PDB file of N, CA, C and O in Angstrom:
ATOM      1  N   MET A   1       7.068   1.094  -6.221  1.00  0.00           N
ATOM      2  CA  MET A   1       6.784  -0.197  -5.627  1.00  0.00           C
ATOM      3  C   MET A   1       6.985  -1.099  -7.109  1.00  0.00           C
ATOM      4  O   MET A   1       6.139  -1.932  -7.434  1.00  0.00           O
ATOM      5  N   VAL A   2       8.094  -0.850  -7.876  1.00  0.00           N
ATOM      6  CA  VAL A   2       7.804  -1.848  -9.142  1.00  0.00           C
ATOM      7  C   VAL A   2       8.601  -2.711  -8.843  1.00  0.00           C
ATOM      8  O   VAL A   2       9.742  -2.632  -8.388  1.00  0.00           O
ATOM      9  N   GLY A   3       7.631  -4.019  -9.254  1.00  0.00           N
ATOM     10  CA  GLY A   3       7.914  -5.293  -9.138  1.00  0.00           C
ATOM     11  C   GLY A   3       7.420  -6.028  -8.118  1.00  0.00           C
ATOM     12  O   GLY A   3       7.561  -7.251  -8.123  1.00  0.00           O
ATOM     13  N   ALA A   4       6.596  -5.195  -6.827  1.00  0.00           N
ATOM     14  CA  ALA A   4       6.132  -5.720  -5.965  1.00  0.00           C
ATOM     15  C   ALA A   4       5.147  -6.850  -6.412  1.00  0.00           C
ATOM     16  O   ALA A   4       4.682  -6.875  -7.551  1.00  0.00           O
ATOM     17  N   PRO A   5       4.892  -7.655  -5.587  1.00  0.00           N
ATOM     18  CA  PRO A   5       4.067  -8.666  -6.101  1.00  0.00           C
ATOM     19  C   PRO A   5       2.506  -7.895  -5.747  1.00  0.00           C
ATOM     20  O   PRO A   5       2.478  -6.904  -5.017  1.00  0.00           O
ATOM     21  N   LYS A   6       1.387  -8.409  -6.282  1.00  0.00           N
ATOM     22  CA  LYS A   6       0.287  -8.177  -6.234  1.00  0.00           C
ATOM     23  C   LYS A   6      -0.598  -8.699  -4.823  1.00  0.00           C
ATOM     24  O   LYS A   6      -0.185  -9.808  -4.482  1.00  0.00           O
ATOM     25  N   ALA A   7      -1.646  -8.212  -3.969  1.00  0.00           N
ATOM     26  CA  ALA A   7      -2.086  -8.670  -2.943  1.00  0.00           C
ATOM     27  C   ALA A   7      -2.884 -10.171  -3.633  1.00  0.00           C
ATOM     28  O   ALA A   7      -3.286 -10.115  -4.795  1.00  0.00           O
ATOM     29  N   ARG A   8      -3.043 -11.341  -2.896  1.00  0.00           N
ATOM     30  CA  ARG A   8      -3.515 -12.528  -3.036  1.00  0.00           C
ATOM     31  C   ARG A   8      -4.687 -13.050  -2.202  1.00  0.00           C
ATOM     32  O   ARG A   8      -4.669 -13.227  -0.984  1.00  0.00           O
ATOM     33  N   LYS A   9      -5.585 -13.243  -2.937  1.00  0.00           N
ATOM     34  CA  LYS A   9      -6.960 -13.547  -1.946  1.00  0.00           C
ATOM     35  C   LYS A   9      -6.748 -14.611  -0.924  1.00  0.00           C
ATOM     36  O   LYS A   9      -6.266 -15.676  -1.310  1.00  0.00           O
ATOM     37  N   CYS A  10      -7.035 -14.459   0.273  1.00  0.00           N
ATOM     38  CA  CYS A  10      -6.835 -15.104   1.299  1.00  0.00           C
ATOM     39  C   CYS A  10      -7.662 -16.596   1.148  1.00  0.00           C
ATOM     40  O   CYS A  10      -8.865 -16.584   0.889  1.00  0.00           O
ATOM     41  N   THR A  11      -7.008 -17.726   1.307  1.00  0.00           N
ATOM     42  CA  THR A  11      -7.702 -18.913   1.132  1.00  0.00           C
ATOM     43  C   THR A  11      -7.955 -19.731   2.582  1.00  0.00           C
ATOM     44  O   THR A  11      -8.542 -20.786   2.820  1.00  0.00           O
ATOM     45  N   SER A  12      -7.298 -18.838   3.383  1.00  0.00           N
ATOM     46  CA  SER A  12      -7.822 -19.478   4.917  1.00  0.00           C
ATOM     47  C   SER A  12      -8.737 -19.164   5.849  1.00  0.00           C
ATOM     48  O   SER A  12      -8.832 -19.598   6.997  1.00  0.00           O
ATOM     49  N   CYS A  13      -9.712 -18.019   5.021  1.00  0.00           N
ATOM     50  CA  CYS A  13     -10.917 -17.568   5.847  1.00  0.00           C
ATOM     51  C   CYS A  13     -11.868 -18.386   6.055  1.00  0.00           C
ATOM     52  O   CYS A  13     -12.318 -19.115   5.171  1.00  0.00           O
ATOM     53  N   GLY A  14     -12.332 -18.360   7.380  1.00  0.00           N
ATOM     54  CA  GLY A  14     -13.648 -19.132   7.891  1.00  0.00           C
ATOM     55  C   GLY A  14     -14.443 -17.833   7.781  1.00  0.00           C
ATOM     56  O   GLY A  14     -14.007 -16.730   7.449  1.00  0.00           O
ATOM     57  N   PRO A  15     -16.307 -18.335   8.290  1.00  0.00           N
ATOM     58  CA  PRO A  15     -17.057 -17.268   7.853  1.00  0.00           C
ATOM     59  C   PRO A  15     -16.733 -15.974   8.934  1.00  0.00           C
ATOM     60  O   PRO A  15     -16.862 -14.790   8.625  1.00  0.00           O
ATOM     61  N   ASP A  16     -16.387 -16.359   9.961  1.00  0.00           N
ATOM     62  CA  ASP A  16     -16.159 -15.076  11.223  1.00  0.00           C
ATOM     63  C   ASP A  16     -14.766 -15.103  11.690  1.00  0.00           C
ATOM     64  O   ASP A  16     -14.526 -14.137  12.415  1.00  0.00           O
ATOM     65  N   ARG A  17     -13.851 -15.828  11.529  1.00  0.00           N
ATOM     66  CA  ARG A  17     -12.569 -15.839  11.661  1.00  0.00           C
ATOM     67  C   ARG A  17     -11.210 -16.084  10.772  1.00  0.00           C
ATOM     68  O   ARG A  17     -11.400 -16.744   9.751  1.00  0.00           O
ATOM     69  N   CYS A  18     -10.086 -15.718  10.977  1.00  0.00           N
ATOM     70  CA  CYS A  18      -8.931 -15.903   9.853  1.00  0.00           C
ATOM     71  C   CYS A  18      -7.526 -15.902  10.653  1.00  0.00           C
ATOM     72  O   CYS A  18      -7.092 -14.760  10.805  1.00  0.00           O
ATOM     73  N   VAL A  19      -6.978 -16.596  11.024  1.00  0.00           N
ATOM     74  CA  VAL A  19      -5.533 -16.299  11.148  1.00  0.00           C
ATOM     75  C   VAL A  19      -4.417 -15.932  10.473  1.00  0.00           C
ATOM     76  O   VAL A  19      -3.325 -15.596  10.932  1.00  0.00           O
ATOM     77  N   GLU A  20      -4.885 -16.050   8.996  1.00  0.00           N
ATOM     78  CA  GLU A  20      -3.763 -15.684   8.065  1.00  0.00           C
ATOM     79  C   GLU A  20      -4.071 -14.142   7.700  1.00  0.00           C
ATOM     80  O   GLU A  20      -3.102 -13.386   7.622  1.00  0.00           O
ATOM     81  N   CYS A  21      -5.374 -13.632   7.472  1.00  0.00           N
ATOM     82  CA  CYS A  21      -5.741 -12.086   7.169  1.00  0.00           C
ATOM     83  C   CYS A  21      -6.444 -11.470   7.941  1.00  0.00           C
ATOM     84  O   CYS A  21      -6.831 -10.332   7.675  1.00  0.00           O
ATOM     85  N   GLY A  22      -6.763 -12.118   9.093  1.00  0.00           N
ATOM     86  CA  GLY A  22      -7.508 -11.440  10.060  1.00  0.00           C
ATOM     87  C   GLY A  22      -8.814 -10.827   9.578  1.00  0.00           C
ATOM     88  O   GLY A  22      -9.270  -9.894  10.239  1.00  0.00           O
ATOM     89  N   LEU A  23      -9.318 -11.151   8.744  1.00  0.00           N
ATOM     90  CA  LEU A  23     -10.192 -10.566   8.107  1.00  0.00           C
ATOM     91  C   LEU A  23     -10.391  -9.248   7.499  1.00  0.00           C
ATOM     92  O   LEU A  23     -11.442  -8.673   7.214  1.00  0.00           O
ATOM     93  N   SER A  24      -9.046  -8.848   7.344  1.00  0.00           N
ATOM     94  CA  SER A  24      -8.742  -7.345   7.007  1.00  0.00           C
ATOM     95  C   SER A  24      -8.752  -7.584   5.227  1.00  0.00           C
ATOM     96  O   SER A  24      -9.008  -8.574   4.541  1.00  0.00           O
ATOM     97  N   ASN A  25      -8.275  -5.933   4.822  1.00  0.00           N
ATOM     98  CA  ASN A  25      -7.653  -5.902   3.501  1.00  0.00           C
ATOM     99  C   ASN A  25      -9.003  -6.577   2.801  1.00  0.00           C
ATOM    100  O   ASN A  25      -8.615  -7.461   2.037  1.00  0.00           O
ATOM    101  N   ARG A  26     -10.074  -6.499   2.796  1.00  0.00           N
ATOM    102  CA  ARG A  26     -11.036  -7.103   2.113  1.00  0.00           C
ATOM    103  C   ARG A  26     -10.937  -8.851   1.759  1.00  0.00           C
ATOM    104  O   ARG A  26     -11.513  -9.496   0.883  1.00  0.00           O
ATOM    105  N   ARG A  27      -9.886  -9.325   2.906  1.00  0.00           N
ATOM    106  CA  ARG A  27      -9.680 -10.663   2.737  1.00  0.00           C
ATOM    107  C   ARG A  27      -8.448 -11.130   1.741  1.00  0.00           C
ATOM    108  O   ARG A  27      -8.178 -12.275   1.380  1.00  0.00           O
ATOM    109  N   TYR A  28      -7.819  -9.959   1.424  1.00  0.00           N
ATOM    110  CA  TYR A  28      -6.426 -10.173   0.845  1.00  0.00           C
ATOM    111  C   TYR A  28      -5.409 -10.280   1.824  1.00  0.00           C
ATOM    112  O   TYR A  28      -5.315  -9.830   2.966  1.00  0.00           O
ATOM    113  N   VAL A  29      -4.468 -11.166   0.925  1.00  0.00           N
ATOM    114  CA  VAL A  29      -2.985 -10.843   1.897  1.00  0.00           C
ATOM    115  C   VAL A  29      -1.995 -10.292   1.156  1.00  0.00           C
ATOM    116  O   VAL A  29      -1.635 -10.566   0.012  1.00  0.00           O
ATOM    117  N   VAL A  30      -1.485  -9.271   2.130  1.00  0.00           N
ATOM    118  CA  VAL A  30      -0.128  -8.337   0.890  1.00  0.00           C
ATOM    119  C   VAL A  30       1.017  -8.895   1.637  1.00  0.00           C
ATOM    120  O   VAL A  30       0.957  -9.417   2.751  1.00  0.00           O
ATOM    121  N   ASP A  31       1.759  -8.779   1.121  1.00  0.00           N
ATOM    122  CA  ASP A  31       3.243  -9.430   1.730  1.00  0.00           C
ATOM    123  C   ASP A  31       4.172  -8.106   1.613  1.00  0.00           C
ATOM    124  O   ASP A  31       4.848  -7.534   0.758  1.00  0.00           O
ATOM    125  N   LEU A  32       3.808  -7.956   2.980  1.00  0.00           N
ATOM    126  CA  LEU A  32       4.950  -6.272   3.323  1.00  0.00           C
ATOM    127  C   LEU A  32       6.174  -6.480   3.153  1.00  0.00           C
ATOM    128  O   LEU A  32       6.841  -5.447   3.088  1.00  0.00           O
ATOM    129  N   SER A  33       7.013  -7.923   3.004  1.00  0.00           N
ATOM    130  CA  SER A  33       8.325  -7.914   2.871  1.00  0.00           C
ATOM    131  C   SER A  33       8.995  -7.457   1.319  1.00  0.00           C
ATOM    132  O   SER A  33      10.183  -7.378   1.009  1.00  0.00           O
ATOM    133  N   ALA A  34       7.705  -7.178   0.440  1.00  0.00           N
ATOM    134  CA  ALA A  34       8.226  -6.441  -0.918  1.00  0.00           C
ATOM    135  C   ALA A  34       8.296  -4.824  -0.914  1.00  0.00           C
ATOM    136  O   ALA A  34       8.747  -4.218  -1.886  1.00  0.00           O
ATOM    137  N   TYR A  35       7.867  -4.233   0.130  1.00  0.00           N
ATOM    138  CA  TYR A  35       8.006  -3.095  -0.034  1.00  0.00           C
ATOM    139  C   TYR A  35       9.502  -2.287   0.620  1.00  0.00           C
ATOM    140  O   TYR A  35       9.870  -2.321   1.794  1.00  0.00           O
ATOM    141  N   SER A  36      10.100  -1.672  -0.389  1.00  0.00           N
ATOM    142  CA  SER A  36      11.141  -1.155   0.344  1.00  0.00           C
ATOM    143  C   SER A  36      11.345   0.369   0.468  1.00  0.00           C
ATOM    144  O   SER A  36      11.401   1.019  -0.575  1.00  0.00           O
ATOM    145  N   LEU A  37      11.439   0.881   1.445  1.00  0.00           N
ATOM    146  CA  LEU A  37      11.579   2.693   1.704  1.00  0.00           C
ATOM    147  C   LEU A  37      12.801   2.845   1.570  1.00  0.00           C
ATOM    148  O   LEU A  37      13.595   2.133   2.186  1.00  0.00           O
ATOM    149  N   TYR A  38      13.203   3.847   0.699  1.00  0.00           N
ATOM    150  CA  TYR A  38      14.500   4.534   0.594  1.00  0.00           C
ATOM    151  C   TYR A  38      14.477   5.927   1.060  1.00  0.00           C
ATOM    152  O   TYR A  38      15.419   6.412   1.686  1.00  0.00           O
ATOM    153  N   ASP A  39      13.612   6.453   0.817  1.00  0.00           N
ATOM    154  CA  ASP A  39      13.706   8.051   1.216  1.00  0.00           C
ATOM    155  C   ASP A  39      12.114   8.602   1.395  1.00  0.00           C
ATOM    156  O   ASP A  39      11.232   7.958   0.827  1.00  0.00           O
ATOM    157  N   VAL A  40      11.834   9.535   2.013  1.00  0.00           N
ATOM    158  CA  VAL A  40      10.566  10.339   2.111  1.00  0.00           C
ATOM    159  C   VAL A  40      10.723  12.013   2.234  1.00  0.00           C
ATOM    160  O   VAL A  40      11.150  12.614   3.220  1.00  0.00           O
ATOM    161  N   VAL A  41      10.327  12.518   1.144  1.00  0.00           N
ATOM    162  CA  VAL A  41      10.277  13.600   0.618  1.00  0.00           C
ATOM    163  C   VAL A  41       8.985  14.591   0.694  1.00  0.00           C
ATOM    164  O   VAL A  41       8.060  14.463  -0.108  1.00  0.00           O
ATOM    165  N   THR A  42       8.984  15.564   1.689  1.00  0.00           N
ATOM    166  CA  THR A  42       7.974  16.499   1.954  1.00  0.00           C
ATOM    167  C   THR A  42       7.933  17.778   1.498  1.00  0.00           C
ATOM    168  O   THR A  42       8.622  18.672   1.988  1.00  0.00           O
ATOM    169  N   GLY A  43       6.876  17.993   0.238  1.00  0.00           N
ATOM    170  CA  GLY A  43       7.603  19.409  -0.386  1.00  0.00           C
ATOM    171  C   GLY A  43       8.567  19.149  -1.026  1.00  0.00           C
ATOM    172  O   GLY A  43       8.431  18.237  -1.841  1.00  0.00           O
ATOM    173  N   ASP A  44       9.731  19.734  -0.940  1.00  0.00           N
ATOM    174  CA  ASP A  44      11.003  19.691  -1.715  1.00  0.00           C
ATOM    175  C   ASP A  44      12.269  19.272  -0.555  1.00  0.00           C
ATOM    176  O   ASP A  44      13.467  19.285  -0.836  1.00  0.00           O
ATOM    177  N   ALA A  45      11.861  19.010   0.402  1.00  0.00           N
ATOM    178  CA  ALA A  45      12.833  18.600   1.678  1.00  0.00           C
ATOM    179  C   ALA A  45      12.893  16.851   1.954  1.00  0.00           C
ATOM    180  O   ALA A  45      11.940  16.113   1.703  1.00  0.00           O
ATOM    181  N   PHE A  46      14.088  16.424   2.464  1.00  0.00           N
ATOM    182  CA  PHE A  46      13.829  14.926   3.090  1.00  0.00           C
ATOM    183  C   PHE A  46      13.153  15.429   4.147  1.00  0.00           C
ATOM    184  O   PHE A  46      13.041  16.578   4.575  1.00  0.00           O
ATOM    185  N   ASP A  47      12.493  13.847   4.686  1.00  0.00           N
ATOM    186  CA  ASP A  47      11.813  13.962   6.061  1.00  0.00           C
ATOM    187  C   ASP A  47      12.141  13.057   6.826  1.00  0.00           C
ATOM    188  O   ASP A  47      11.542  11.986   6.924  1.00  0.00           O
ATOM    189  N   ALA A  48      13.276  13.434   7.546  1.00  0.00           N
ATOM    190  CA  ALA A  48      13.950  12.415   8.344  1.00  0.00           C
ATOM    191  C   ALA A  48      13.139  11.670   9.329  1.00  0.00           C
ATOM    192  O   ALA A  48      13.268  10.446   9.343  1.00  0.00           O
ATOM    193  N   PRO A  49      12.164  12.343  10.315  1.00  0.00           N
ATOM    194  CA  PRO A  49      11.600  11.837  11.168  1.00  0.00           C
ATOM    195  C   PRO A  49      10.027  10.982  10.530  1.00  0.00           C
ATOM    196  O   PRO A  49       9.444  10.025  11.038  1.00  0.00           O
ATOM    197  N   THR A  50       9.778  11.533   9.629  1.00  0.00           N
ATOM    198  CA  THR A  50       8.864  10.485   8.732  1.00  0.00           C
ATOM    199  C   THR A  50       9.516   9.084   8.191  1.00  0.00           C
ATOM    200  O   THR A  50       8.826   8.073   8.066  1.00  0.00           O
ATOM    201  N   LEU A  51      10.636   9.115   7.944  1.00  0.00           N
ATOM    202  CA  LEU A  51      11.422   8.082   7.379  1.00  0.00           C
ATOM    203  C   LEU A  51      11.515   7.289   8.487  1.00  0.00           C
ATOM    204  O   LEU A  51      11.085   6.136   8.528  1.00  0.00           O
ATOM    205  N   ASP A  52      12.170   7.975   9.580  1.00  0.00           N
ATOM    206  CA  ASP A  52      12.254   6.872  10.662  1.00  0.00           C
ATOM    207  C   ASP A  52      10.836   6.090  11.248  1.00  0.00           C
ATOM    208  O   ASP A  52      10.907   4.949  11.703  1.00  0.00           O
ATOM    209  N   LEU A  53       9.647   6.788  11.184  1.00  0.00           N
ATOM    210  CA  LEU A  53       8.396   6.409  11.540  1.00  0.00           C
ATOM    211  C   LEU A  53       8.039   5.080  10.612  1.00  0.00           C
ATOM    212  O   LEU A  53       7.802   3.958  11.058  1.00  0.00           O
ATOM    213  N   LEU A  54       8.056   5.414   9.428  1.00  0.00           N
ATOM    214  CA  LEU A  54       7.835   4.378   8.265  1.00  0.00           C
ATOM    215  C   LEU A  54       8.737   2.955   8.328  1.00  0.00           C
ATOM    216  O   LEU A  54       8.353   1.801   8.139  1.00  0.00           O
ATOM    217  N   ALA A  55      10.087   3.466   8.666  1.00  0.00           N
ATOM    218  CA  ALA A  55      10.988   2.350   8.688  1.00  0.00           C
ATOM    219  C   ALA A  55      10.657   1.384   9.905  1.00  0.00           C
ATOM    220  O   ALA A  55      11.026   0.211   9.852  1.00  0.00           O
ATOM    221  N   SER A  56       9.997   1.850  10.946  1.00  0.00           N
ATOM    222  CA  SER A  56       9.753   0.923  11.935  1.00  0.00           C
ATOM    223  C   SER A  56       8.313   0.660  11.887  1.00  0.00           C
ATOM    224  O   SER A  56       7.939  -0.082  12.795  1.00  0.00           O
ATOM    225  N   ASP A  57       7.380   1.069  11.065  1.00  0.00           N
ATOM    226  CA  ASP A  57       6.070   0.358  11.058  1.00  0.00           C
ATOM    227  C   ASP A  57       5.625   0.220   9.353  1.00  0.00           C
ATOM    228  O   ASP A  57       5.160   1.023   8.544  1.00  0.00           O
ATOM    229  N   PRO A  58       6.027  -1.220   9.282  1.00  0.00           N
ATOM    230  CA  PRO A  58       5.029  -1.458   7.641  1.00  0.00           C
ATOM    231  C   PRO A  58       4.192  -1.414   7.347  1.00  0.00           C
ATOM    232  O   PRO A  58       3.841  -1.427   6.167  1.00  0.00           O
ATOM    233  N   LEU A  59       3.309  -1.323   8.582  1.00  0.00           N
ATOM    234  CA  LEU A  59       1.758  -1.203   8.210  1.00  0.00           C
ATOM    235  C   LEU A  59       1.476   0.218   7.807  1.00  0.00           C
ATOM    236  O   LEU A  59       0.873   0.517   6.776  1.00  0.00           O
ATOM    237  N   GLU A  60       2.011   1.191   8.801  1.00  0.00           N
ATOM    238  CA  GLU A  60       2.149   2.444   8.343  1.00  0.00           C
ATOM    239  C   GLU A  60       2.515   3.017   6.614  1.00  0.00           C
ATOM    240  O   GLU A  60       2.003   3.766   5.782  1.00  0.00           O
ATOM    241  N   LEU A  61       3.599   2.219   6.727  1.00  0.00           N
ATOM    242  CA  LEU A  61       4.139   2.427   5.256  1.00  0.00           C
ATOM    243  C   LEU A  61       3.428   2.051   4.074  1.00  0.00           C
ATOM    244  O   LEU A  61       3.585   2.648   3.009  1.00  0.00           O
ATOM    245  N   VAL A  62       2.682   1.120   4.218  1.00  0.00           N
ATOM    246  CA  VAL A  62       1.776   0.340   3.198  1.00  0.00           C
ATOM    247  C   VAL A  62       0.507   1.827   3.057  1.00  0.00           C
ATOM    248  O   VAL A  62       0.280   2.499   2.050  1.00  0.00           O
ATOM    249  N   ARG A  63      -0.071   1.949   4.335  1.00  0.00           N
ATOM    250  CA  ARG A  63      -1.365   2.915   4.569  1.00  0.00           C
ATOM    251  C   ARG A  63      -0.326   4.486   3.771  1.00  0.00           C
ATOM    252  O   ARG A  63      -1.004   5.510   3.683  1.00  0.00           O
ATOM    253  N   ARG A  64       0.453   4.545   3.504  1.00  0.00           N
ATOM    254  CA  ARG A  64       0.832   6.052   3.367  1.00  0.00           C
ATOM    255  C   ARG A  64       1.232   6.256   1.815  1.00  0.00           C
ATOM    256  O   ARG A  64       1.286   7.283   1.138  1.00  0.00           O
ATOM    257  N   THR A  65       1.500   4.872   1.488  1.00  0.00           N
ATOM    258  CA  THR A  65       2.153   4.784  -0.344  1.00  0.00           C
ATOM    259  C   THR A  65       1.447   5.354  -0.834  1.00  0.00           C
ATOM    260  O   THR A  65       0.275   5.268  -0.468  1.00  0.00           O
ATOM    261  N   SER A  66       1.821   6.234  -1.930  1.00  0.00           N
ATOM    262  CA  SER A  66       1.137   6.452  -2.850  1.00  0.00           C
ATOM    263  C   SER A  66       2.125   6.450  -4.280  1.00  0.00           C
ATOM    264  O   SER A  66       3.146   7.123  -4.422  1.00  0.00           O
ATOM    265  N   VAL A  67       1.473   5.417  -5.383  1.00  0.00           N
ATOM    266  CA  VAL A  67       1.922   5.613  -6.889  1.00  0.00           C
ATOM    267  C   VAL A  67       1.772   6.558  -7.584  1.00  0.00           C
ATOM    268  O   VAL A  67       0.556   6.721  -7.695  1.00  0.00           O
ATOM    269  N   ARG A  68       2.446   7.495  -8.279  1.00  0.00           N
ATOM    270  CA  ARG A  68       1.768   8.504  -9.251  1.00  0.00           C
ATOM    271  C   ARG A  68       2.578   8.173 -10.673  1.00  0.00           C
ATOM    272  O   ARG A  68       3.732   7.802 -10.885  1.00  0.00           O
ATOM    273  N   THR A  69       1.573   8.442 -11.456  1.00  0.00           N
ATOM    274  CA  THR A  69       1.687   8.143 -12.881  1.00  0.00           C
ATOM    275  C   THR A  69       1.346   9.426 -13.790  1.00  0.00           C
ATOM    276  O   THR A  69       0.696  10.376 -13.354  1.00  0.00           O
ATOM    277  N   ASP A  70       1.738   9.371 -14.804  1.00  0.00           N
ATOM    278  CA  ASP A  70       1.106  10.461 -15.611  1.00  0.00           C
ATOM    279  C   ASP A  70       0.812   9.466 -16.994  1.00  0.00           C
ATOM    280  O   ASP A  70       0.838   9.850 -18.163  1.00  0.00           O
ATOM    281  N   ALA A  71       0.595   8.416 -16.623  1.00  0.00           N
ATOM    282  CA  ALA A  71      -0.003   7.373 -17.805  1.00  0.00           C
ATOM    283  C   ALA A  71      -1.649   7.519 -17.815  1.00  0.00           C
ATOM    284  O   ALA A  71      -2.473   7.960 -17.014  1.00  0.00           O
ATOM    285  N   GLU A  72      -1.701   6.977 -19.016  1.00  0.00           N
ATOM    286  CA  GLU A  72      -3.567   7.235 -18.980  1.00  0.00           C
ATOM    287  C   GLU A  72      -4.089   6.179 -18.298  1.00  0.00           C
ATOM    288  O   GLU A  72      -3.497   5.135 -18.025  1.00  0.00           O
ATOM    289  N   LEU A  73      -5.455   6.534 -17.969  1.00  0.00           N
ATOM    290  CA  LEU A  73      -6.399   5.624 -17.015  1.00  0.00           C
ATOM    291  C   LEU A  73      -6.465   4.594 -17.776  1.00  0.00           C
ATOM    292  O   LEU A  73      -6.335   4.708 -18.995  1.00  0.00           O
ATOM    293  N   THR A  74      -6.714   3.217 -17.073  1.00  0.00           N
ATOM    294  CA  THR A  74      -6.772   1.886 -17.714  1.00  0.00           C
ATOM    295  C   THR A  74      -8.339   1.846 -18.253  1.00  0.00           C
ATOM    296  O   THR A  74      -9.249   2.024 -17.444  1.00  0.00           O
ATOM    297  N   PRO A  75      -8.595   1.621 -19.558  1.00  0.00           N
ATOM    298  CA  PRO A  75     -10.119   1.646 -20.146  1.00  0.00           C
ATOM    299  C   PRO A  75     -11.225   0.932 -19.200  1.00  0.00           C
ATOM    300  O   PRO A  75     -11.299  -0.292 -19.303  1.00  0.00           O
ATOM    301  N   GLY A  76     -12.019   1.529 -18.365  1.00  0.00           N
ATOM    302  CA  GLY A  76     -13.046   1.011 -17.614  1.00  0.00           C
ATOM    303  C   GLY A  76     -12.896   1.219 -16.147  1.00  0.00           C
ATOM    304  O   GLY A  76     -13.749   0.997 -15.288  1.00  0.00           O
ATOM    305  N   PHE A  77     -11.591   1.714 -15.971  1.00  0.00           N
ATOM    306  CA  PHE A  77     -11.343   2.237 -14.570  1.00  0.00           C
ATOM    307  C   PHE A  77     -11.915   3.605 -14.281  1.00  0.00           C
ATOM    308  O   PHE A  77     -11.844   4.481 -15.143  1.00  0.00           O
ATOM    309  N   ALA A  78     -12.389   3.794 -13.293  1.00  0.00           N
ATOM    310  CA  ALA A  78     -12.758   5.381 -12.809  1.00  0.00           C
ATOM    311  C   ALA A  78     -12.044   5.388 -11.027  1.00  0.00           C
ATOM    312  O   ALA A  78     -12.118   4.522 -10.155  1.00  0.00           O
ATOM    313  N   PRO A  79     -11.411   6.685 -11.021  1.00  0.00           N
ATOM    314  CA  PRO A  79     -10.930   7.002  -9.536  1.00  0.00           C
ATOM    315  C   PRO A  79     -11.916   6.844  -8.711  1.00  0.00           C
ATOM    316  O   PRO A  79     -13.045   7.082  -9.140  1.00  0.00           O
ATOM    317  N   TYR A  80     -11.739   6.387  -7.267  1.00  0.00           N
ATOM    318  CA  TYR A  80     -12.714   6.546  -6.498  1.00  0.00           C
ATOM    319  C   TYR A  80     -12.522   8.149  -6.133  1.00  0.00           C
ATOM    320  O   TYR A  80     -11.539   8.851  -6.371  1.00  0.00           O
ATOM    321  N   VAL A  81     -14.069   8.600  -5.322  1.00  0.00           N
ATOM    322  CA  VAL A  81     -13.997   9.725  -4.946  1.00  0.00           C
ATOM    323  C   VAL A  81     -13.351  10.405  -4.219  1.00  0.00           C
ATOM    324  O   VAL A  81     -13.443   9.949  -3.079  1.00  0.00           O
ATOM    325  N   GLY A  82     -12.767  11.219  -4.257  1.00  0.00           N
ATOM    326  CA  GLY A  82     -11.733  11.869  -3.462  1.00  0.00           C
ATOM    327  C   GLY A  82     -10.165  11.375  -3.544  1.00  0.00           C
ATOM    328  O   GLY A  82      -9.282  11.648  -2.731  1.00  0.00           O
ATOM    329  N   CYS A  83     -10.061  10.679  -4.587  1.00  0.00           N
ATOM    330  CA  CYS A  83      -8.692  10.069  -4.995  1.00  0.00           C
ATOM    331  C   CYS A  83      -7.910  11.232  -5.205  1.00  0.00           C
ATOM    332  O   CYS A  83      -8.539  12.152  -5.728  1.00  0.00           O
ATOM    333  N   PRO A  84      -6.953  11.412  -4.999  1.00  0.00           N
ATOM    334  CA  PRO A  84      -5.809  12.573  -5.283  1.00  0.00           C
ATOM    335  C   PRO A  84      -5.480  12.269  -6.549  1.00  0.00           C
ATOM    336  O   PRO A  84      -5.384  11.109  -6.950  1.00  0.00           O
ATOM    337  N   GLN A  85      -5.274  13.358  -7.303  1.00  0.00           N
ATOM    338  CA  GLN A  85      -4.776  13.290  -8.756  1.00  0.00           C
ATOM    339  C   GLN A  85      -3.609  14.023  -8.272  1.00  0.00           C
ATOM    340  O   GLN A  85      -3.407  14.751  -7.301  1.00  0.00           O
ATOM    341  N   ALA A  86      -2.698  13.483  -9.540  1.00  0.00           N
ATOM    342  CA  ALA A  86      -1.533  14.318  -9.730  1.00  0.00           C
ATOM    343  C   ALA A  86      -1.353  15.674 -10.200  1.00  0.00           C
ATOM    344  O   ALA A  86      -0.223  16.159 -10.268  1.00  0.00           O
TER     345      ALA A  86
END
């Protein structure tokens, strides 16, 4: 997701409804068009059925996306309980 824009705080929220974010994603708006799917690898093999599923369902794509790095954690950041570790 290199270069993908960050989510932005929704400015259209009312106290109990919103037509822009639907009061989801902690009232942030995510631009799904910024995410491009190229391949899915499960274990050491390409996974065509999952590629087809994610290509047709952008919300599921975002839910299943993981970003891995070997960089040091940002000072002050702590992974959440159950956070997958590389």
